[in-house]
Steps between C-alpha positions, in 0.01 A plus 500: 500500500737770635446700187122492550536606860737778424263624229199497734663662800481853352139438419412366851340827631281516187407129538398556865305812414314293232421232747375737763287698243357172374401391850331839576312488169386150577394604847301799374337292225390241753357771731316675211357173354380402848348839549332554158421143397493286815238722672301636201248303286683618188773253607273214383630153592787654683259685719271201556779269593651751737173572681336152486812314617777698652277741692253228582771277643659787698266747653452689832684301767538189287822620345734198536473131434721199553566485128445767237153481345566602143457206275176641363472829333871547450562839335872458455479434126331843446813673622703331231322701232651845574833332582517335163405818320754718675768229460436475132534874457816540709660208309496725193669790662721387785852351458511126571678525846231755616217294358628190691526707812146624447379146442663362816371796706155459357485127587631563849255783563209289374593212726544729795148649461341156482717365781421786739129488422490137599716540815279770634212254525682183615484428874841474664709632211874508571505863390284587802828534699584817313334832605510639146299200377246532781462873411433424134261217600302735722470743202383224279242389750363849507419449129298182588300695756467821300534399135520866366850530644852356499503333162879450495655170614864604564541873471216688663637841400315450174172522702621832640548622145160371391329629808392155611732460799341409836679439824417190712260567792674454833242255620520297183882497508488346852234252386722380209697290751188280560325476171261220445591231245226387273433303190274527192131522584546626850551869439241770582421755230778735422414853623681819403429871461168573342659658203723200432348157503280261687492136394137422526226415251410802290791698639640827375866548433615860468137600459437259213265196543678173459386148569755261650479138587504410871465126455811434710324648803255286680261785602524806275330803652313763329574874517306663785428165671519578877631148564817586299617734771780368715413422862 
């Protein structure tokens, strides 16, 4: 045991660098997949699951619920595909100790992204006591109001690099303290920038016509319907 520790101590900086680099790569991959697949029709099932479930459950001011609404349309398995491919490649080139460090960091990063995404939308999360968490939550809520921005889950500097970063509006930041809690079937249509997406029958997403199911809403509204306007 002591021999193993003494052998690894000189490699500790390299192990830490590997772990940090792995987390950053995971974070960027999540942001890029969310951006390019989660909000573009070319994402296929990944896109449909994300729009028809996650953005349907959490939209406008219905951004939190008592329990996380994510049993349907879970996209987590899709993220395993690039993780597996990268892991298989690095296994062939990295020493065993660095590969193990990468594997542990990869699992921890994956879990952190799933965990944070859930906690953002759960009412009364214990993480709400921390200012840094509330700041990240506000940035994530911006994405649910303006779905062409803030695709990251943890590190929003990726959005600055991609040119998709958007600051929270001051009024919306104040309103986040009193968000309405809802459940499936009680949400109004999701509205965002005209160039991004609008979840209604015959909608257009990034300028391309797409048909999405709105069966979970009791009263789907048509584009251009005056009654769809908020009072």
